[in-house]
C-alpha positions as CSV (number, residue, x, y, z in Angstrom):
1,M,16.0,-32.7,-5.2
2,T,14.8,-30.1,-7.7
3,T,14.3,-26.6,-6.3
4,S,12.7,-23.5,-7.7
5,W,13.3,-20.3,-5.6
6,R,11.2,-17.2,-5.5
7,L,12.1,-14.0,-3.6
8,G,10.0,-11.1,-2.3
9,F,11.4,-8.1,-0.6
10,D,9.6,-5.0,0.7
11,I,11.5,-1.8,1.4
12,G,10.0,0.1,4.3
13,G,10.9,3.4,6.0
14,T,12.8,1.6,8.7
15,F,13.4,-2.0,7.7
16,T,13.6,-4.0,4.5
17,D,11.9,-7.4,4.7
18,F,12.8,-10.5,2.8
19,V,11.1,-13.9,2.1
20,L,12.7,-16.6,0.1
21,Q,10.6,-19.6,-0.9
22,D,11.2,-22.9,-2.6
23,V,8.0,-23.5,-4.5
24,V,8.8,-27.2,-4.9
25,T,9.5,-28.1,-1.2
26,G,7.6,-25.3,0.4
27,A,10.7,-24.2,2.4
28,V,10.6,-20.6,3.4
29,F,13.5,-18.4,4.7
30,V,12.8,-14.9,6.1
31,G,15.0,-11.9,6.9
32,K,15.0,-8.3,8.0
33,E,17.6,-5.6,7.4
34,L,17.7,-1.9,8.3
35,T,16.8,0.2,5.3
36,T,19.5,2.4,3.9
37,P,17.6,5.6,2.9
38,R,20.4,7.2,0.9
39,D,20.6,4.1,-1.4
40,P,17.9,1.5,-0.7
41,S,19.6,-1.0,-2.9
42,E,22.5,-1.2,-0.5
43,G,20.3,-2.5,2.3
44,V,18.6,-4.8,-0.1
45,M,21.9,-6.4,-1.2
46,R,23.2,-6.7,2.4
47,G,20.0,-8.4,3.6
48,L,19.8,-10.5,0.5
49,A,23.4,-11.8,1.0
50,A,22.6,-12.8,4.6
51,L,19.3,-14.5,3.6
52,L,20.9,-16.5,0.7
53,D,23.8,-17.5,2.9
54,A,21.4,-18.9,5.5
55,A,19.4,-20.8,2.8
56,R,22.7,-21.9,1.1
57,V,21.2,-20.6,-2.2
58,Q,23.0,-18.6,-4.9
59,L,21.2,-15.6,-6.4
60,A,21.6,-17.2,-9.8
61,E,19.3,-20.0,-8.6
62,V,16.4,-17.5,-7.9
63,E,13.9,-17.6,-10.8
64,Q,11.7,-14.7,-9.8
65,I,12.0,-11.6,-7.6
66,V,9.0,-9.5,-6.6
67,H,9.6,-6.0,-5.1
68,G,7.4,-3.8,-3.0
69,T,8.2,-0.2,-2.4
70,T,6.9,3.1,-1.2
71,L,9.5,5.1,-3.1
72,G,7.0,6.7,-5.4
73,A,4.8,8.0,-2.6
74,N,7.9,9.2,-0.7
75,L,9.1,11.2,-3.8
76,V,5.7,12.9,-3.9
77,I,5.4,13.5,-0.1
78,E,8.9,14.8,0.2
79,R,8.8,16.7,-3.1
80,R,11.9,15.1,-4.4
81,G,10.7,14.2,-7.9
82,A,12.0,15.5,-11.3
83,R,11.6,19.0,-12.6
84,T,8.4,18.4,-14.6
85,F,6.5,20.6,-17.1
86,L,2.9,20.2,-18.1
87,V,1.6,20.8,-21.7
88,T,-2.2,21.5,-21.6
89,T,-5.0,23.0,-23.6
90,R,-5.0,26.7,-23.9
91,G,-7.2,28.2,-21.1
92,F,-6.5,25.4,-18.6
93,R,-3.2,26.6,-17.3
94,D,-4.5,27.0,-13.7
95,L,-6.3,23.7,-13.5
96,L,-3.8,22.3,-10.9
97,E,-4.0,25.4,-8.9
98,I,-7.9,25.6,-8.8
99,Q,-8.2,21.8,-8.0
100,R,-11.8,21.1,-6.7
101,Q,-14.2,23.3,-4.7
102,F,-14.4,20.6,-2.0
103,R,-13.2,21.7,1.4
104,Y,-11.8,18.9,3.5
105,N,-12.4,20.8,6.7
106,L,-15.4,23.1,6.7
107,N,-14.5,24.6,10.1
108,D,-11.1,25.9,9.0
109,F,-11.6,29.4,7.6
110,F,-7.9,29.6,6.7
111,L,-7.7,26.2,5.1
112,D,-4.7,25.6,2.8
113,K,-4.7,22.9,0.2
114,H,-1.6,21.1,-1.0
115,P,0.2,23.1,-3.6
116,P,0.6,21.4,-7.0
117,L,3.8,19.4,-7.6
118,I,4.7,21.9,-10.3
119,S,4.6,25.7,-10.3
120,R,2.5,27.8,-12.6
121,D,5.6,28.8,-14.7
122,Q,6.1,25.1,-15.5
123,V,2.7,24.9,-17.3
124,V,2.6,25.7,-21.0
125,E,-0.5,26.0,-23.1
126,V,-1.2,24.9,-26.7
127,T,-4.2,25.9,-28.9
128,E,-6.3,22.8,-29.5
129,R,-9.7,21.5,-28.5
130,V,-11.2,18.0,-28.5
131,L,-14.9,17.6,-27.6
132,A,-16.3,15.1,-25.1
133,D,-17.4,12.9,-27.9
134,G,-13.9,12.8,-29.5
135,G,-14.6,15.3,-32.2
136,V,-11.9,17.8,-33.0
137,H,-13.3,21.3,-32.4
138,V,-10.0,23.2,-32.8
139,P,-7.0,21.4,-34.6
140,L,-3.7,21.3,-32.8
141,D,-1.5,24.3,-33.6
142,E,1.8,22.6,-34.5
143,A,3.8,25.9,-34.3
144,E,2.5,26.5,-30.8
145,A,3.2,22.9,-29.9
146,R,6.9,23.2,-31.0
147,A,7.2,26.5,-29.1
148,A,5.7,24.8,-26.0
149,L,8.2,22.0,-26.1
150,A,11.0,24.4,-26.8
151,A,10.0,26.2,-23.6
152,C,10.1,22.9,-21.7
153,R,13.7,22.4,-23.0
154,A,14.7,25.9,-22.1
155,G,13.3,25.4,-18.6
156,R,15.5,22.3,-18.1
157,A,12.6,19.9,-18.0
158,E,13.5,16.4,-16.7
159,A,10.0,15.1,-17.6
160,V,7.0,16.4,-19.5
161,A,3.3,15.6,-18.8
162,V,0.7,16.1,-21.5
163,A,-3.0,16.4,-20.6
164,F,-5.4,17.8,-23.2
165,L,-9.1,18.3,-22.6
166,H,-11.1,15.2,-23.4
167,S,-8.1,13.3,-24.7
168,Y,-9.6,10.1,-23.2
169,A,-12.1,10.3,-26.1
170,N,-9.5,11.1,-28.8
171,P,-5.7,11.0,-28.0
172,A,-4.6,12.2,-31.4
173,H,-3.4,15.6,-30.2
174,E,-1.4,14.1,-27.3
175,R,0.2,11.6,-29.7
176,A,1.2,14.4,-32.0
177,I,2.9,16.2,-29.0
178,Q,4.7,13.0,-28.2
179,K,6.0,12.6,-31.7
180,L,7.2,16.2,-31.8
181,A,8.9,15.7,-28.4
182,S,10.9,12.8,-29.8
183,E,12.6,15.5,-32.0
184,I,12.8,18.4,-29.6
185,L,13.3,16.5,-26.2
186,P,14.7,13.1,-27.3
187,L,16.1,12.2,-23.8
188,V,13.2,13.5,-21.7
189,P,10.3,11.1,-20.8
190,V,7.0,12.3,-22.1
191,V,3.9,11.0,-20.3
192,L,0.4,11.2,-21.9
193,S,-2.8,11.3,-19.9
194,S,-4.5,9.1,-22.5
195,D,-2.0,6.4,-21.6
196,V,-1.9,6.9,-17.8
197,S,-5.5,7.6,-17.1
198,P,-7.9,7.6,-20.1
199,Q,-10.9,8.6,-18.0
200,Y,-12.9,11.8,-17.6
201,R,-12.6,14.3,-14.6
202,E,-10.1,16.7,-15.8
203,Y,-8.3,17.7,-12.6
204,E,-7.8,14.1,-11.4
205,R,-6.6,12.9,-14.8
206,T,-4.2,15.8,-15.2
207,N,-2.8,15.4,-11.6
208,T,-2.4,11.7,-12.2
209,T,-0.4,12.4,-15.3
210,V,1.8,15.0,-13.6
211,V,2.5,12.6,-10.7
212,N,3.5,9.9,-13.1
213,A,5.8,12.2,-15.0
214,Y,7.2,13.7,-11.7
215,I,8.4,10.4,-10.3
216,T,9.3,8.6,-13.6
217,P,13.0,9.7,-13.9
218,R,13.9,8.9,-10.2
219,F,11.8,5.7,-10.1
220,S,13.2,4.3,-13.3
221,Q,16.7,5.2,-12.3
222,Y,16.2,3.4,-9.0
223,L,14.9,0.3,-10.7
224,H,17.7,0.3,-13.2
225,A,20.3,0.6,-10.5
226,L,18.6,-2.2,-8.4
227,R,18.4,-4.4,-11.5
228,A,22.1,-3.8,-12.2
229,R,23.1,-4.7,-8.6
230,L,21.0,-7.9,-8.8
231,E,22.6,-8.8,-12.1
232,E,26.1,-8.3,-10.6
233,G,25.1,-10.8,-8.0
234,G,24.1,-13.3,-10.6
235,F,20.4,-12.8,-11.1
236,S,19.3,-13.1,-14.7
237,R,15.6,-13.6,-14.6
238,R,12.7,-11.1,-14.4
239,L,12.2,-8.5,-11.7
240,Y,8.6,-7.8,-10.8
241,V,7.1,-4.8,-8.9
242,M,4.0,-4.8,-6.7
243,Q,1.3,-2.4,-7.8
244,N,-1.2,-0.4,-5.8
245,N,-4.0,-2.7,-6.9
246,G,-2.5,-5.8,-5.3
247,G,-1.1,-7.3,-8.5
248,I,2.4,-7.6,-9.8
249,A,3.9,-6.2,-13.1
250,T,7.3,-6.3,-14.7
251,A,9.9,-3.8,-13.7
252,E,9.7,-2.3,-17.2
253,T,6.0,-1.7,-16.8
254,A,6.5,-0.2,-13.4
255,A,9.2,2.1,-14.7
256,T,6.8,3.4,-17.4
257,F,3.8,3.7,-15.0
258,P,5.3,4.3,-11.6
259,V,2.1,5.9,-10.4
260,R,0.6,2.4,-10.3
261,S,3.2,1.4,-7.7
262,L,3.1,4.5,-5.4
263,D,2.4,2.6,-2.2
264,S,2.8,-1.0,-3.3
265,G,4.4,-2.5,-0.1
266,P,1.3,-1.9,2.1
267,A,-0.9,-3.3,-0.7
268,A,1.0,-6.6,-0.4
269,G,0.2,-6.8,3.3
270,A,-3.5,-6.6,2.6
271,I,-3.2,-9.3,-0.1
272,L,-1.5,-11.5,2.5
273,A,-4.2,-10.8,5.1
274,A,-6.9,-11.8,2.6
275,H,-4.9,-15.0,1.9
276,I,-4.7,-15.8,5.6
277,G,-8.4,-15.1,5.9
278,R,-9.1,-17.7,3.3
279,L,-6.9,-20.3,5.0
280,T,-8.5,-19.7,8.4
281,G,-12.1,-19.4,7.3
282,H,-12.4,-15.6,7.9
283,Q,-13.9,-14.0,4.8
284,D,-14.4,-10.5,6.5
285,L,-11.5,-9.1,8.5
286,I,-9.3,-6.1,9.2
287,A,-5.7,-6.1,8.0
288,F,-3.5,-4.2,10.4
289,D,0.2,-3.7,9.6
290,M,2.5,-1.7,12.0
291,G,6.1,-1.3,10.9
292,G,8.9,1.0,11.9
293,T,7.5,4.2,10.3
294,T,3.8,3.9,9.7
295,A,0.7,1.8,10.5
296,K,-1.7,0.7,7.8
297,A,-5.2,-0.6,8.1
298,A,-7.5,-2.1,5.4
299,L,-10.8,-3.8,5.2
300,V,-11.1,-7.3,3.6
301,E,-14.6,-8.3,2.5
302,K,-15.4,-11.7,1.1
303,A,-11.7,-12.5,1.1
304,V,-10.9,-9.6,-1.1
305,P,-9.3,-6.3,0.1
306,A,-11.5,-3.3,-0.3
307,S,-10.4,-1.2,-3.3
308,T,-10.7,2.3,-4.6
309,D,-10.4,3.9,-8.0
310,Q,-8.7,7.0,-6.6
311,L,-5.8,7.0,-4.3
312,E,-4.9,10.1,-2.3
313,I,-1.3,10.9,-1.5
314,D,0.0,13.0,1.4
315,L,-3.3,13.4,3.3
316,I,-3.5,16.4,5.7
317,G,-4.6,15.1,9.2
318,M,-6.1,11.9,7.7
319,R,-8.9,13.9,6.2
320,K,-10.4,12.6,3.0
321,G,-10.1,15.0,0.1
322,S,-7.0,16.7,1.5
323,G,-4.4,14.8,-0.4
324,L,-3.3,14.8,-4.1
325,P,-5.6,12.5,-6.1
326,V,-4.4,10.0,-8.5
327,Q,-6.8,7.9,-10.7
328,V,-5.3,4.5,-10.2
329,P,-7.1,1.4,-8.9
330,S,-5.7,0.7,-5.4
331,V,-6.2,-1.3,-2.3
332,D,-8.1,1.0,0.0
333,L,-5.7,1.7,2.9
334,V,-5.6,4.2,5.7
335,E,-2.0,4.9,6.6
336,I,-0.9,7.0,9.6
337,G,2.5,8.0,11.1
338,A,2.4,5.5,13.9
339,G,5.3,3.0,13.8
340,G,7.9,1.6,16.1
341,G,10.1,4.6,15.2
342,S,7.4,7.2,15.8
343,R,8.9,9.9,18.1
344,A,7.3,10.9,21.3
345,R,7.5,14.5,22.6
346,I,5.7,17.1,24.8
347,E,3.8,19.9,23.0
348,R,2.2,22.5,25.2
349,G,2.1,20.2,28.1
350,L,0.6,17.3,26.2
351,L,2.1,14.0,25.1
352,R,2.3,13.5,21.3
353,V,3.5,10.5,19.3
354,G,4.3,10.7,15.6
355,P,3.8,11.2,12.8
356,D,7.5,11.9,12.4
357,S,9.7,8.9,12.7
358,A,13.3,8.2,13.6
359,G,13.4,5.7,10.7
360,A,16.5,3.6,10.2
361,D,18.9,6.5,10.5
362,P,19.4,7.4,13.3
363,G,16.6,5.1,14.6
364,P,15.2,4.9,18.1
365,A,17.5,5.8,21.0
366,C,17.8,2.1,21.9
367,Y,19.5,1.3,18.6
368,G,22.6,3.2,19.7
369,L,23.0,4.8,16.3
370,G,22.8,8.4,17.5
371,G,19.0,8.8,18.0
372,L,18.2,10.8,21.1
373,A,14.4,11.2,20.9
374,P,12.2,8.6,22.6
375,T,10.2,6.4,20.3
376,V,7.5,3.7,20.5
377,T,10.2,1.0,20.3
378,D,12.0,2.6,23.3
379,A,8.7,2.6,25.3
380,N,8.1,-1.1,24.4
381,L,11.6,-2.0,25.4
382,V,11.2,-0.3,28.8
383,L,7.8,-2.0,29.3
384,G,9.4,-5.4,28.8
385,Y,7.6,-6.2,25.5
386,L,10.9,-6.4,23.7
387,D,14.0,-8.5,24.7
388,A,17.1,-6.3,24.5
389,D,19.2,-9.4,23.6
390,F,16.8,-10.9,21.0
391,F,16.0,-8.0,18.7
392,L,16.3,-9.3,15.1
393,G,17.1,-12.6,16.6
394,G,20.0,-11.1,18.5
395,A,21.6,-9.5,15.5
396,R,21.2,-6.1,17.2
397,R,21.3,-5.6,20.9
398,L,19.0,-2.9,22.2
399,D,20.3,-0.3,24.8
400,V,17.8,-0.3,27.7
401,A,19.7,2.5,29.4
402,A,19.6,4.8,26.3
403,A,15.8,4.1,25.9
404,T,15.2,4.9,29.6
405,A,17.3,8.1,29.4
406,A,15.5,9.3,26.3
407,I,12.0,8.8,27.8
408,E,13.0,10.3,31.1
409,T,14.5,13.4,29.6
410,H,11.9,14.2,26.9
411,V,8.7,12.8,28.4
412,A,8.8,11.7,32.1
413,K,10.5,14.8,33.6
414,P,8.4,17.4,31.7
415,L,5.2,15.6,32.8
416,G,6.4,14.8,36.3
417,V,5.8,11.1,36.0
418,S,7.9,8.0,36.3
419,V,9.7,6.5,33.3
420,V,7.4,3.5,33.3
421,E,4.3,5.7,33.4
422,A,5.7,7.8,30.5
423,A,6.5,4.6,28.5
424,W,3.0,3.3,29.1
425,G,1.5,6.6,28.0
426,I,3.5,6.4,24.7
427,H,2.3,2.9,24.2
428,Q,-1.3,3.8,24.9
429,L,-1.3,6.9,22.7
430,V,0.1,5.2,19.6
431,T,-2.4,2.4,20.1
432,L,-5.2,5.0,20.3
433,N,-4.0,6.6,17.1
434,M,-4.1,3.2,15.3
435,E,-7.5,2.5,16.7
436,G,-8.7,5.6,14.9
437,A,-7.3,4.3,11.6
438,I,-9.1,1.0,12.0
439,R,-12.4,2.7,12.8
440,V,-12.0,4.7,9.5
441,V,-11.7,1.5,7.4
442,S,-14.4,-0.5,9.3
443,I,-17.1,1.8,10.9
444,G,-16.4,4.4,8.1
445,R,-17.5,1.7,5.6
446,G,-20.5,0.6,7.6
447,K,-18.8,-2.4,9.2
448,D,-18.9,-3.2,12.9
449,P,-15.3,-4.1,14.0
450,R,-16.8,-6.4,16.6
451,S,-18.0,-8.7,13.8
452,L,-14.6,-8.9,12.2
453,A,-11.4,-10.8,12.9
454,C,-8.1,-8.8,12.8
455,V,-5.0,-10.1,11.0
456,T,-2.1,-8.2,12.6
457,F,1.5,-8.2,11.3
458,G,4.5,-6.1,10.7
459,G,7.5,-5.7,13.0
460,A,5.6,-3.9,15.7
461,G,1.9,-4.9,14.9
462,P,1.7,-8.1,17.0
463,I,2.9,-6.2,20.1
464,H,-0.1,-3.9,19.9
465,G,-2.6,-6.2,18.2
466,A,-4.3,-7.8,21.2
467,R,-4.7,-4.4,23.0
468,L,-6.1,-2.9,19.9
469,A,-8.6,-5.7,19.6
470,R,-9.8,-5.2,23.2
471,S,-10.3,-1.5,22.5
472,L,-12.4,-2.2,19.4
473,G,-14.3,-5.2,20.7
474,V,-12.7,-7.6,18.2
475,A,-12.9,-11.1,19.5
476,R,-10.2,-12.8,17.4
477,V,-6.7,-11.8,16.3
478,I,-4.7,-13.8,13.8
479,V,-0.9,-13.4,13.7
480,P,0.3,-15.1,10.5
481,F,3.4,-17.1,10.1
482,A,6.4,-14.8,9.5
483,A,4.3,-11.9,10.7
484,G,7.3,-9.5,10.9
485,V,7.8,-9.8,7.1
486,A,4.2,-10.4,6.1
487,S,4.2,-7.7,3.3
488,A,7.2,-9.5,1.7
489,L,5.3,-12.8,2.1
490,G,2.3,-11.1,0.4
491,L,4.4,-10.3,-2.6
492,L,4.7,-14.0,-3.3
493,T,0.9,-14.4,-2.8
494,A,-0.1,-11.8,-5.4
495,D,-1.2,-12.5,-8.9
496,A,-0.2,-10.5,-12.0
497,R,-3.0,-8.1,-12.5
498,F,-3.8,-5.1,-14.7
499,D,-6.8,-2.7,-14.5
500,L,-8.0,-1.0,-17.6
501,A,-10.7,1.7,-17.9
502,R,-12.2,3.8,-20.6
503,T,-14.7,6.7,-20.4
504,F,-17.8,6.3,-22.6
505,V,-20.8,8.0,-21.1
506,A,-24.1,6.3,-22.1
507,A,-27.7,6.1,-20.9
508,L,-28.1,2.4,-20.4
509,G,-31.7,2.4,-21.6
510,A,-30.5,3.4,-25.1
511,A,-26.9,2.4,-24.9
512,P,-24.9,1.8,-28.2
513,W,-24.0,-1.7,-27.2
514,E,-21.9,-2.5,-30.2
515,E,-19.6,0.5,-29.5
516,I,-19.3,-0.7,-25.9
517,N,-18.5,-4.3,-27.0
518,A,-15.8,-2.8,-29.3
519,L,-14.4,-0.9,-26.3
520,Y,-14.2,-4.2,-24.3
521,E,-12.5,-6.0,-27.2
522,T,-9.8,-3.3,-27.3
523,M,-9.3,-3.4,-23.6
524,E,-9.2,-7.2,-23.5
525,A,-6.6,-7.3,-26.2
526,D,-4.5,-4.6,-24.4
527,G,-4.8,-6.5,-21.1
528,A,-3.9,-9.8,-22.7
529,A,-0.8,-8.2,-24.2
530,Q,0.2,-6.9,-20.7
531,I,-0.3,-10.2,-19.1
532,A,1.6,-12.0,-21.8
533,A,4.5,-9.5,-21.3
534,T,4.9,-10.7,-17.7
535,G,6.0,-14.1,-18.9
536,L,4.1,-15.8,-16.1
537,A,2.3,-19.1,-16.5
538,G,-1.0,-19.5,-14.9
539,Q,-4.8,-19.3,-15.3
540,W,-6.1,-16.1,-16.8
541,R,-9.1,-14.4,-15.3
542,T,-11.1,-11.4,-16.4
543,R,-13.7,-9.4,-14.6
544,R,-15.9,-6.7,-16.1
545,L,-17.2,-3.7,-14.3
546,A,-18.9,-0.4,-15.1
547,E,-19.3,2.8,-13.1
548,V,-23.0,3.3,-13.0
549,R,-25.2,6.1,-11.5
550,Y,-28.8,7.2,-11.5
551,A,-29.3,9.7,-14.3
552,G,-28.6,13.2,-13.0
553,Q,-26.2,12.1,-10.3
554,G,-22.6,13.4,-10.2
555,H,-20.8,10.2,-9.0
556,E,-21.0,6.5,-9.7
557,L,-20.6,3.1,-8.1
558,S,-18.7,0.3,-9.6
559,V,-20.8,-2.8,-10.4
560,E,-19.9,-6.1,-12.0
561,I,-21.4,-6.6,-15.4
562,P,-21.9,-9.8,-17.4
563,A,-19.2,-11.4,-19.5
564,G,-19.6,-12.0,-23.2
565,R,-21.3,-9.7,-25.7
566,L,-23.4,-7.0,-24.1
567,G,-26.8,-6.0,-25.3
568,P,-30.3,-4.8,-24.2
569,E,-30.9,-8.2,-22.5
570,C,-28.1,-7.3,-20.0
571,L,-29.8,-4.2,-18.7
572,A,-31.8,-6.0,-16.0
573,A,-28.8,-7.7,-14.6
574,I,-26.9,-4.4,-14.4
575,E,-29.9,-2.7,-12.8
576,R,-30.0,-5.4,-10.1
577,A,-26.3,-5.2,-9.5
578,H,-26.3,-1.4,-9.1
579,A,-29.4,-1.5,-6.8
580,A,-27.6,-4.1,-4.6
581,V,-24.4,-2.0,-4.3
582,Y,-26.3,1.2,-3.9
583,A,-28.5,-0.2,-1.1
584,E,-25.4,-1.7,0.7
585,R,-23.7,1.7,0.6
586,Y,-26.6,4.1,1.3
587,G,-29.3,1.9,2.9
588,Y,-31.8,2.1,0.1
589,A,-32.2,2.0,-3.7
590,E,-34.5,3.7,-6.2
591,A,-37.4,1.8,-7.7
592,P,-36.6,-0.6,-10.5
593,G,-36.7,1.1,-13.9
594,T,-35.2,4.4,-12.7
595,P,-32.9,5.5,-15.6
596,L,-29.3,4.6,-15.2
597,E,-26.2,5.8,-17.0
598,A,-22.7,4.5,-17.1
599,T,-19.5,6.6,-17.4
600,N,-16.5,4.3,-17.2
601,W,-16.2,0.8,-18.5
602,K,-13.5,-1.3,-16.7
603,L,-11.7,-4.5,-17.1
604,E,-9.6,-6.5,-14.5
605,I,-7.4,-9.1,-16.0
606,S,-5.1,-11.3,-14.0
607,C,-2.9,-14.3,-14.2
608,V,-3.1,-16.5,-11.1
609,V,0.3,-17.5,-9.8
610,P,0.9,-20.2,-7.1
611,A,0.8,-18.7,-3.6
612,V,3.1,-19.6,-0.8
613,A,2.4,-23.1,0.4
614,M,1.7,-22.1,4.0
615,A,1.1,-25.6,5.3
616,R,4.6,-26.6,4.4
617,A,6.3,-23.4,5.4
618,V,6.3,-23.8,9.2
619,P,9.9,-24.3,10.4
620,V,9.1,-26.0,13.7
621,A,12.3,-27.1,15.3
622,S,12.8,-29.7,17.9
623,G,13.1,-28.8,21.6
624,N,11.4,-26.8,24.2
625,A,9.6,-23.6,23.2
626,A,10.0,-22.1,26.7
627,K,12.6,-19.3,27.0
628,T,13.7,-17.3,30.1
629,P,10.8,-15.5,31.7
630,R,11.0,-11.7,32.2
631,P,9.1,-8.9,33.8
632,V,6.5,-7.5,31.4
633,Y,4.2,-4.5,32.1
634,F,0.5,-5.3,32.2
635,P,-1.7,-2.7,33.9
636,E,-4.5,-5.3,34.1
637,G,-2.2,-7.2,36.4
638,G,-1.2,-4.3,38.5
639,G,2.1,-3.6,36.8
640,F,5.1,-5.8,36.0
641,I,4.4,-9.5,35.9
642,E,7.0,-12.2,35.6
643,C,5.8,-13.4,32.3
644,P,6.5,-16.7,30.4
645,V,8.3,-16.3,27.0
646,H,8.0,-18.7,24.1
647,D,10.0,-19.2,20.9
648,R,7.3,-19.2,18.2
649,Y,9.3,-21.5,15.9
650,H,9.2,-24.2,18.5
651,L,5.4,-24.0,18.9
652,A,4.0,-26.9,16.9
653,P,0.5,-26.8,15.4
654,G,-2.1,-27.4,18.1
655,V,0.0,-25.9,20.9
656,S,-2.0,-23.5,23.1
657,V,-0.6,-20.5,25.1
658,T,-2.5,-18.6,27.7
659,G,-1.9,-14.9,28.5
660,P,-0.2,-13.1,29.9
661,A,2.6,-14.3,27.7
662,V,5.3,-13.2,25.2
663,I,5.8,-15.2,22.0
664,E,9.0,-14.2,20.1
665,E,10.2,-14.7,16.6
666,R,13.2,-13.2,15.0
667,E,11.3,-10.4,13.1
668,T,8.5,-9.5,15.6
669,T,7.1,-10.2,19.1
670,V,3.5,-11.2,20.0
671,I,2.0,-10.0,23.3
672,L,-0.9,-11.9,24.8
673,L,-2.7,-10.0,27.5
674,P,-4.1,-11.6,30.6
675,D,-6.9,-14.1,29.8
676,D,-6.1,-14.2,26.0
677,Q,-5.8,-17.6,24.6
678,G,-3.5,-18.4,21.6
679,I,-3.3,-21.6,19.6
680,V,-1.1,-22.4,16.6
681,D,-3.1,-23.7,13.6
682,R,-1.9,-26.2,11.0
683,H,-0.6,-23.4,8.8
684,G,1.6,-21.9,11.5
685,N,-0.8,-19.0,12.2
686,L,-1.3,-18.0,15.8
687,I,-5.1,-17.6,16.5
688,I,-5.7,-15.5,19.6
689,E,-9.1,-15.5,21.3
690,I,-9.3,-12.1,23.1
691,G,-10.3,-12.3,26.7
692,G,-11.5,-9.6,29.1
693,S,-12.5,-6.1,27.9
694,A,-11.0,-2.8,27.2
């Protein structure tokens, strides 16, 4: 039989997840391996070898590999990027220091903002000036430009970012710097703001360029090393990388624009949740992913994950506006330090959980790898939610005594409570933290979580999903097939996609439509070239948007605009689209005919690739699904209850399970609370109707 294998793997802070799919037969194999932080490719190759062996497949037979990673975000958060210099317009040296006037916490009189990624002595100025309309007010001083690049060389620059004022309107001066740098700094990557983010808003554009330059050397080295190890194993096809926007790109594109893949693994989870929503008839839902290090939440509306044009990295206390802004289209996620490896401790007499994590090394105390601090995983083990002999399908035995000792020493004794009470407190607190994240993406966007379903996944997500749903009033929880590796599965569900944008401020009542049409022709040609470069076969789709505001406002809303040639006859359609989006966001809209202006013109172009054939991907084996019952802690039932345990891969479509119950698969565990009712659908998803109340 002919086969065609695709592989997706997602490197998380604690585990690396794998999905191998035969697109001809629909067969799917999944795997999970501890991440190796010092060299992530080591864990990848070890887990990949085990997965391929189980599937009896050679790496040379794999036609496509898609990779999700948070390496870029980690480089920024941990300040482990390259030594980067910024070349900017004279007079704008302190732009990164000044940032924005916005204060993310008005009540903190001693508020500290994030320091820039680069220090002030790594910023060099050049005399030049381009106006907002693209006209050259002051020509580039070539002598100063050469001196600036020489200063970068003397400062041992590993990367150079170039961001001149209004270069989005005319990139000629930035291109000139790039040409000079090829002579003066031939081995140093030079990143231009006109390439990375050709949009206005100077601070955000400059910071985006600096972030891209800062992570480029390490990110490209990592991808090169990973590619080399894959080739050593026999892989000779293309390697793709997930982007923040939920689309995939070639590894070569990702190496050039790593800022587009800062947090790509979590985006894949949201794409998978949207796919599951379409399969199960849920257009509006919450995607909830809890792994070993963090928990992520996203809103899905009309089967599409909510998006944002500006991503924030390294938020302070989950406060909007506190992170480092990057102007890249992204799935709109809230991510918090609440995972299976989140450490529990007592601070000033109060229990705290996270955001710091034990990660993969040393890991939770129960791993037996040297970790001493209690974690969420330790608490879930003590409460009976995890089977010590079936973690990762039995590949790793968990040490109950070590988990108990860690909780007793660091939590129970200081609080004067029992180990079980301490473990339950840890479980409750991390669940409460995640509830807050879900409220941000639902209530914070004007959506009542009680009207939404929740798709829950990740290695730890299904343990907490039902209790989270009760707290939020959510009536239905969906645990997808292969929930423990759902983000890796999402990598094989994603299309190739590129987002382009150009700034051209225009009053729509007197817009120069021919110039705008020319702008779109350029973007469409650029986007088509990027799609063609992926080498993927599939249907191409384009979508046009514009950022529109009422005249005099400072910020815009993205609205979809008509395809084809634009002209005055399109104005009414754009007005209606803007009014609808504005009313949905703010509850009202101005009267028709109120002057509008557009600032950015945007294009989404994608190539639709075949998604995982979920209906054929359910590996139901013969035999009884029942496993050995065990005591599991349910406060609703008065404490520990002798609870039935089921093997998920023996639960055929149509089978119903009533809570309290435990449903185990190799990569995760599902907990059904008392009165919950779970049924397996024809795609292998577990649909849980939540009973009782919080």
